[in-house]
N, C-alpha and C positions, 0 to 999 in steps of 0.2 A: 651261300645259299642261293643268291640270285643267279649265279653262274650255273648251278645245277638245274634250277627250274627253267632257266633260259635254254639250256641244252635240251631238256625234255620237250619244251615248246617248239624249238626249231626242228628237232628230230621228227616230231609229229607233223609239223607243217611240210617238211620235205617228203615224207612218205604218205601224205594225205591222198595223193592221186591213186594209190593202190586200192583205196576203198571206193573210188568212183564207180558208178554203175558200169558193169562189164569190165572192171579193172582186175588187177591181179588177185586181190583178196575178195573180190565181189563179182565173180563171173556170171552169176545168175540174175544180175540186175535187181538186187534186193535194196529197195529204198531205205529200209531201216538201218542197214549197215552204214550207208552214207550219212544219214541223219545222226546216227550215234557217233560217227567220226567227227562230224562238225561240232556236236555238243562237247565232245572230249577236247577238241582243239580250243573251243571257246572257254572252257573251264581252266585249261592250262594257261591260256593267255591271260585270263583274269587273275589267276594266282600270281603269275609272273609280274603283271602290272602292279598289283597290290604290294608285292615285295619291293619292287623298284621304287615306287612312290614312298613307301614307308622308309626305305633307306635314304631317300633324298630329303624327306620331311624331318626325319629324326636321325641326324648324323651320329649320335651316340650309339645307335644300333650297329653301325659298321665296325665299331671297336669290339663287338662281341664275336665277330667271325675270326677266321684264321688270319694270321698276319704273315 
């Protein structure tokens, strides 16, 4: 689970520059697109962090995943 969420987070981080003002996905310099992207990245980072911390704090959770 942490690997999947980490992959989503890293993928969003890598493509974040596309949503910058005047970037590939935001050619009209719309600030809302950029703020929405940053919020999305923050939520994904928070979920990733919670899953990693939960896995470290409760080692029994790791046994529930694929082996």
